N, C-alpha and C positions, 0 to 999 in steps of 0.2 A: 308652545306650537307642537301638534301632533304630527307625525308622518301617516298619511293615508296610504294603506295597502289594501290592494283589490285582489282577491283570487278568484280566477274564472276556472270552474271544474264541470265536468260531465257526470261527477258522482261514481266514477270509475276506479278501479284499483290502481291505476296508473296515477291518478290525481291524487289520491288519499296521502302519499308520501310527502309530496309536495306542499300540502296544507301542513301536516305535521311538522316539515322542515321549517316552514315560514313560522308557524306558532311556537317552536322552541327558539327561534331567534329574537322574537320581538319582545319590547321592554315598555315601560310605562309612556314612552313617546310614541308608540306605535297603535294606530287606530285600524284594526283588520276587519274586512267585510269580505264574506264569501258569497259569491254567485255562482250557484248550482243550476246550470242549464237545464239539468235533466228534471228539476223540480222547480221551474220557473212558474212564478205566479203573475208575472207582468213582460210576456215575451217580448214586447216592443222596447220596452226601457232595456233589456237585456242586449236586443239586437243592435240598439243605438249604441249602447257602451262597447260592444264587440268592435263596431265600425269606427267609432271615435279612437279606439286604441289601436286600429288596425290588427285586431287578433284573428289569426287564422287557423290557430291549433290550440288544443286544450291538453293539460293545464297550462294556464298563463298567469302571470303575477304582474301588477302594475302598481308602482310606487309613485306616489305624488304625480299621477298622470302619464308616467313614462314606463311603457312596457319592458320587461326584462327580456332580452332576446332569448327566444326558445330556439336554439340550433340543435344539432344532431345530439349533443350531449345533454339536452334537455335544460331544466331549471336546476341549477346546482347551489349547494351552500355557498360556494365561492362568489357566484354571480349575486346571491341575496345580500351578502356582507359588503361586496363591494358597491352595491347599490344603496348602502347605510343602514339596512335593517338592524335593529338591536342597538345603534348607536345614538348618542345624544347630537342633536343638531349642533 
């Protein structure tokens, strides 16, 4: 079973480090999907996903359907590891 990781980005300089951080932590048990809203090809599907996960700011990371809290310090390596990225089930 793979861990589903969804990254929501606007293709901005603030988002790029989060994408790289997630990629650096992933393992063979991780399936990463990146949704770049600046290059969206299916706007309705993206908006539906944002609503489903209650995403109100970017970048955002969702792991197995649960959004990582994006508080003042942003998405941190500690939050990603605590959520299980890079660890076997």
